[in-house]
KOLMAR-718807 format. One line per field, with one value per residue (C-alpha): residue number from 1; residue in one letter; x, y, z. Coordinates in Angstrom, 1 decimal. Example, Ala and Ser with C-alpha at 12.3 -4.5 7.8 and 13.67 -1.06 7.14 Angstrom:
2
pos <- 1, 2
code <- A, S
X <- 12.3, 13.7
Y <- -4.5, -1.1
Z <- 7.8, 7.1
//
This chain:
317
pos <- 1, 2, 3, 4, 5, 6, 7, 8, 9, 10, 11, 12, 13, 14, 15, 16, 17, 18, 19, 20, 21, 22, 23, 24, 25, 26, 27, 28, 29, 30, 31, 32, 33, 34, 35, 36, 37, 38, 39, 40, 41, 42, 43, 44, 45, 46, 47, 48, 49, 50, 51, 52, 53, 54, 55, 56, 57, 58, 59, 60, 61, 62, 63, 64, 65, 66, 67, 68, 69, 70, 71, 72, 73, 74, 75, 76, 77, 78, 79, 80, 81, 82, 83, 84, 85, 86, 87, 88, 89, 90, 91, 92, 93, 94, 95, 96, 97, 98, 99, 100, 101, 102, 103, 104, 105, 106, 107, 108, 109, 110, 111, 112, 113, 114, 115, 116, 117, 118, 119, 120, 121, 122, 123, 124, 125, 126, 127, 128, 129, 130, 131, 132, 133, 134, 135, 136, 137, 138, 139, 140, 141, 142, 143, 144, 145, 146, 147, 148, 149, 150, 151, 152, 153, 154, 155, 156, 157, 158, 159, 160, 161, 162, 163, 164, 165, 166, 167, 168, 169, 170, 171, 172, 173, 174, 175, 176, 177, 178, 179, 180, 181, 182, 183, 184, 185, 186, 187, 188, 189, 190, 191, 192, 193, 194, 195, 196, 197, 198, 199, 200, 201, 202, 203, 204, 205, 206, 207, 208, 209, 210, 211, 212, 213, 214, 215, 216, 217, 218, 219, 220, 221, 222, 223, 224, 225, 226, 227, 228, 229, 230, 231, 232, 233, 234, 235, 236, 237, 238, 239, 240, 241, 242, 243, 244, 245, 246, 247, 248, 249, 250, 251, 252, 253, 254, 255, 256, 257, 258, 259, 260, 261, 262, 263, 264, 265, 266, 267, 268, 269, 270, 271, 272, 273, 274, 275, 276, 277, 278, 279, 280, 281, 282, 283, 284, 285, 286, 287, 288, 289, 290, 291, 292, 293, 294, 295, 296, 297, 298, 299, 300, 301, 302, 303, 304, 305, 306, 307, 308, 309, 310, 311, 312, 313, 314, 315, 316, 317
code <- M, K, A, I, Q, V, S, D, F, G, G, P, E, V, L, Q, L, V, E, L, P, E, L, T, V, V, P, G, L, E, L, M, T, V, S, A, A, G, V, N, F, A, D, T, H, A, T, E, N, S, Y, L, S, E, Q, T, L, P, F, V, P, G, S, E, V, I, G, Y, L, A, D, G, R, R, M, C, G, F, A, T, T, G, G, Y, A, E, R, A, L, V, H, P, E, S, C, W, E, V, P, E, Q, I, S, D, A, V, A, L, S, L, L, V, Q, G, L, T, A, W, H, L, L, A, T, S, A, R, M, T, P, G, E, S, V, V, V, H, A, A, A, G, G, V, G, S, L, A, I, Q, L, A, R, Y, W, Q, A, G, R, V, I, A, V, A, S, T, Q, E, K, R, D, W, A, C, E, W, G, A, D, I, A, V, D, S, G, V, D, D, L, A, A, A, L, R, E, A, N, D, G, K, R, I, D, I, I, L, D, M, V, G, G, P, T, T, D, S, S, L, K, T, L, A, A, F, G, R, L, V, V, F, G, M, A, S, R, Q, V, A, Q, P, I, A, P, A, A, L, M, Q, R, S, R, S, V, I, G, F, W, L, I, D, A, M, R, D, P, A, N, L, I, A, K, P, L, R, E, L, V, E, L, V, M, Q, G, R, I, T, P, L, P, G, M, S, Y, P, L, A, E, V, G, Q, A, H, R, D, L, L, E, R, R, T, T, G, K, V, I, L, T, M, K
X <- 20.2, 21.2, 23.4, 24.4, 23.2, 24.0, 21.1, 22.3, 25.8, 27.0, 28.7, 28.2, 24.5, 23.7, 24.7, 21.5, 20.9, 18.5, 17.2, 18.3, 17.5, 19.8, 22.7, 22.6, 25.8, 27.2, 29.8, 33.3, 32.3, 31.6, 29.2, 30.8, 28.9, 30.6, 31.8, 33.5, 34.2, 37.0, 36.4, 38.8, 39.2, 38.4, 34.9, 34.3, 35.3, 33.0, 30.1, 30.8, 31.5, 34.9, 37.1, 39.2, 36.4, 32.9, 30.0, 26.6, 23.6, 22.4, 25.4, 26.7, 30.1, 33.1, 35.6, 37.3, 35.6, 36.4, 34.0, 33.2, 32.5, 29.9, 32.6, 33.4, 36.8, 37.5, 38.6, 39.6, 39.5, 38.0, 34.2, 32.9, 29.7, 29.7, 31.4, 29.1, 26.7, 26.0, 26.9, 29.1, 30.3, 34.1, 36.4, 38.6, 41.8, 41.2, 40.9, 43.3, 42.6, 43.1, 44.7, 42.5, 45.1, 44.7, 41.8, 39.3, 40.7, 44.3, 43.4, 41.5, 44.5, 46.8, 44.4, 44.3, 46.5, 49.2, 49.4, 49.3, 52.2, 54.2, 53.8, 54.4, 57.8, 58.8, 57.2, 56.6, 59.5, 61.9, 63.3, 66.8, 68.5, 69.7, 67.2, 65.2, 61.4, 58.6, 55.2, 52.3, 49.1, 51.4, 48.7, 46.4, 46.3, 48.7, 51.0, 51.5, 52.4, 54.6, 56.6, 57.1, 58.0, 60.4, 62.1, 62.2, 63.7, 66.4, 65.5, 68.1, 65.6, 61.9, 59.9, 56.3, 53.8, 50.6, 48.0, 48.1, 50.8, 49.2, 49.4, 53.0, 53.9, 52.3, 54.3, 57.5, 56.5, 55.9, 59.5, 59.6, 62.8, 61.0, 57.5, 56.4, 53.2, 51.2, 49.8, 53.1, 53.3, 56.2, 56.0, 58.8, 61.2, 60.0, 60.6, 64.2, 64.9, 63.6, 66.1, 69.1, 68.8, 69.0, 66.5, 64.3, 64.7, 61.1, 57.8, 54.5, 51.6, 47.8, 46.8, 47.2, 46.9, 49.5, 51.0, 51.9, 53.4, 55.6, 56.7, 57.9, 60.0, 61.9, 62.9, 66.6, 68.4, 66.6, 64.0, 60.5, 57.2, 54.6, 51.0, 48.2, 45.3, 43.8, 42.3, 42.3, 40.1, 42.5, 44.3, 48.1, 49.7, 50.3, 53.8, 55.7, 57.6, 60.7, 60.7, 61.3, 64.6, 66.0, 67.4, 66.1, 62.9, 60.0, 56.3, 54.7, 51.1, 49.8, 46.4, 45.9, 43.4, 46.2, 47.9, 44.9, 45.7, 48.4, 46.9, 49.4, 52.5, 51.2, 48.5, 49.1, 52.9, 53.2, 50.3, 52.2, 55.2, 53.0, 51.2, 54.6, 55.9, 52.8, 53.2, 56.9, 55.9, 58.0, 55.1, 51.8, 48.8, 46.8, 43.3, 41.9, 38.2, 35.2, 31.6, 28.4, 27.1, 24.3, 26.8, 28.6, 27.9, 29.8, 32.6, 32.9, 32.6, 35.4, 37.6, 37.1, 37.7, 40.9, 39.6, 40.6, 43.8, 44.7, 42.2, 38.5, 36.1, 32.3, 31.0, 27.9, 26.7
Y <- -159.4, -156.0, -153.9, -150.3, -149.1, -145.9, -144.9, -141.3, -140.0, -137.7, -137.6, -139.8, -138.8, -141.1, -144.3, -146.0, -149.1, -151.3, -154.9, -156.6, -160.1, -162.9, -163.4, -166.2, -168.2, -168.5, -171.0, -170.1, -167.9, -168.7, -167.1, -165.5, -164.6, -161.3, -160.5, -157.2, -155.0, -152.6, -148.9, -147.0, -143.6, -145.3, -146.0, -142.3, -141.6, -144.4, -142.8, -139.5, -141.3, -139.5, -142.6, -144.2, -146.6, -145.3, -146.5, -147.5, -146.8, -148.4, -150.2, -151.6, -150.0, -151.8, -154.3, -156.0, -158.5, -161.1, -163.8, -167.5, -169.6, -172.4, -175.0, -173.0, -171.6, -168.1, -166.1, -162.6, -161.3, -159.1, -159.2, -159.4, -157.9, -154.9, -155.5, -153.4, -156.2, -159.2, -161.5, -161.2, -163.3, -163.9, -165.5, -168.2, -166.9, -163.4, -164.8, -166.1, -168.2, -166.2, -167.7, -167.4, -165.4, -162.6, -160.3, -159.1, -155.6, -156.8, -159.1, -156.3, -154.0, -156.3, -156.9, -153.3, -151.1, -153.7, -154.7, -151.1, -150.1, -153.2, -152.4, -148.7, -149.3, -152.6, -152.5, -148.9, -147.1, -150.0, -148.9, -149.9, -149.8, -146.4, -144.3, -141.6, -142.0, -139.5, -140.9, -138.5, -139.2, -141.2, -142.0, -143.8, -147.5, -147.4, -144.7, -146.5, -149.8, -148.0, -146.5, -149.9, -151.6, -148.8, -149.2, -153.0, -152.8, -150.5, -147.1, -144.4, -141.9, -142.2, -138.9, -138.9, -136.2, -135.8, -133.2, -133.3, -133.6, -136.8, -138.4, -137.3, -138.7, -142.0, -142.1, -141.7, -144.6, -146.7, -146.1, -142.7, -140.7, -137.4, -136.1, -132.9, -131.0, -131.2, -127.8, -125.8, -122.9, -124.2, -128.0, -128.5, -126.6, -128.5, -131.8, -130.9, -129.6, -132.9, -134.7, -132.7, -130.3, -133.0, -133.9, -136.9, -140.3, -141.6, -139.8, -141.7, -139.3, -140.0, -136.4, -134.7, -131.0, -128.7, -131.7, -133.3, -130.0, -129.6, -133.2, -133.0, -130.0, -131.9, -135.0, -135.9, -137.0, -140.2, -139.6, -141.2, -139.6, -142.4, -141.1, -143.5, -141.2, -137.8, -137.5, -133.7, -133.7, -131.1, -131.5, -131.0, -128.7, -130.2, -131.7, -131.1, -134.3, -132.3, -130.9, -134.4, -134.5, -132.1, -134.4, -137.4, -137.4, -139.9, -139.6, -143.0, -143.9, -147.0, -148.6, -151.9, -153.1, -153.6, -156.0, -158.2, -159.1, -161.4, -162.6, -165.4, -163.1, -159.6, -160.5, -163.9, -163.7, -160.3, -161.2, -164.3, -162.1, -159.5, -162.2, -163.7, -160.3, -159.8, -163.2, -162.4, -159.1, -157.1, -155.0, -154.2, -153.0, -150.4, -151.7, -148.2, -147.5, -149.8, -148.8, -150.9, -151.2, -148.7, -146.0, -146.2, -142.5, -141.5, -143.7, -142.0, -138.5, -139.3, -140.6, -137.6, -135.2, -137.0, -138.0, -141.6, -143.5, -147.0, -149.3, -148.3, -151.3, -151.9, -154.8, -156.7, -157.1
Z <- -112.7, -111.3, -113.5, -114.2, -117.5, -119.5, -121.7, -122.4, -122.6, -119.8, -116.4, -113.3, -113.2, -116.2, -114.4, -113.6, -111.5, -113.5, -113.7, -116.9, -118.3, -117.3, -119.8, -122.3, -122.5, -126.0, -127.2, -126.3, -123.4, -119.7, -117.3, -114.2, -111.0, -110.3, -106.8, -107.7, -110.8, -111.4, -112.0, -114.3, -115.9, -119.2, -117.8, -117.2, -120.8, -122.0, -120.1, -121.9, -125.2, -125.2, -125.3, -128.1, -128.9, -129.6, -127.5, -128.6, -126.3, -124.2, -122.6, -119.3, -118.5, -117.1, -118.4, -115.5, -113.2, -110.5, -109.4, -109.8, -112.8, -112.9, -111.9, -108.8, -109.9, -108.7, -111.7, -112.7, -116.2, -118.9, -119.5, -123.0, -121.6, -119.2, -115.9, -113.8, -113.3, -111.1, -113.9, -117.0, -119.9, -120.0, -122.5, -120.9, -122.5, -120.9, -117.4, -114.7, -111.6, -108.4, -105.3, -102.3, -100.4, -103.0, -102.3, -105.0, -104.9, -105.3, -108.2, -110.0, -109.3, -111.2, -114.1, -115.6, -113.4, -112.9, -116.6, -117.6, -115.3, -116.4, -120.1, -119.7, -118.3, -119.9, -123.3, -124.2, -122.4, -122.4, -119.1, -118.3, -114.8, -113.8, -115.8, -114.2, -114.2, -113.5, -112.6, -112.9, -110.9, -108.6, -106.0, -108.5, -109.2, -112.1, -110.6, -107.3, -109.0, -111.6, -108.8, -107.2, -110.4, -111.4, -108.0, -108.3, -111.9, -110.5, -111.8, -111.1, -109.6, -109.3, -109.1, -108.2, -109.1, -107.1, -106.1, -102.3, -99.6, -98.3, -101.8, -102.2, -98.8, -99.8, -103.1, -101.2, -98.9, -102.0, -103.3, -104.9, -104.2, -104.2, -104.9, -106.8, -106.4, -109.6, -109.1, -109.1, -111.5, -113.5, -113.5, -116.0, -113.8, -110.7, -112.4, -113.4, -109.9, -108.5, -110.7, -109.4, -112.4, -115.0, -117.7, -117.3, -119.2, -118.9, -118.1, -117.6, -118.3, -118.0, -117.2, -120.6, -121.5, -119.8, -117.9, -121.2, -122.5, -119.4, -119.5, -123.1, -122.2, -119.6, -121.6, -121.7, -124.9, -126.1, -123.4, -123.8, -122.8, -122.6, -122.8, -121.6, -120.7, -120.6, -117.2, -117.3, -120.4, -121.8, -125.1, -125.2, -127.7, -131.1, -131.5, -134.7, -135.7, -136.5, -133.0, -131.6, -133.4, -130.9, -128.1, -130.1, -127.9, -128.3, -127.6, -127.2, -126.8, -124.9, -124.8, -122.9, -125.5, -128.0, -125.6, -125.8, -129.4, -128.0, -124.7, -124.1, -124.3, -123.4, -120.8, -119.2, -119.1, -117.3, -115.1, -113.9, -113.1, -111.3, -109.2, -108.2, -107.2, -105.0, -103.4, -102.7, -101.1, -103.6, -104.8, -103.0, -105.0, -103.1, -102.2, -102.8, -102.3, -102.5, -103.3, -103.5, -107.0, -106.3, -105.5, -108.8, -109.5, -106.4, -107.4, -110.7, -109.1, -106.6, -109.4, -111.6, -108.7, -107.7, -104.3, -104.7, -104.2, -105.4, -107.1, -107.1, -107.1, -107.1, -105.0, -105.8, -102.2
//
């Protein structure tokens, strides 16, 4: 089978298209013929070996796949083997059957980006109606869905942050009340200005570094900063626990892997809600950009250089 393999750690250049032996099915797992695989910032970290979980060489990157099982069912789920391949092994409990009217790109959007956006607001931030929400990297897969969910759950004011005017315009079309340029000199001041001079209740941050520093400065009393990535590859300033006592602020981390410890309640349940919201037309995942498997290096480069919007996927054809 064709697959993408990493034999040396590094950037997009280490992603190599190779022929690997067919997978052997083991008890408890099922073989999926993959039609598309999702691409995430976590995959770029894995390629560098800079993510939360350490990688062992060689490996096939990717965790989310959609395709067909041997019995013909179209399923979307998490691969126990690498997802950047024509076939993958999946655990039945980590998969869900996809209605034919939902495209590969939309299904993959819900699996990681949708679940992440849902948990950031509902589980980590515990958002309540009327609260203000800032979404950094607003034009990405998580950001675009977080904006729509915050609006659907009746946030008081939704503020998008993005790097280009085009992305900021899109964010406002998806439901943000106002959009801020991520490249401004004083991001903290810009965020407060966007919230009519008031501090922010909830900030979702996957950028890291100075963005995290600025976000912490703008939190309101009992405000929550939810950190779920470090796309900038920059480390934020250390936070003294005692400093959080001022305005009773919270800094919360989120990693989707931890939700997989309780798949019935933390994966399947929110997925059902997300699928229902899509079917009702209340939220619309962005299809994003699609690349053939052989062009995975370009997909990673575009993701790292912020040239993508919505969900990035690899197709096997």
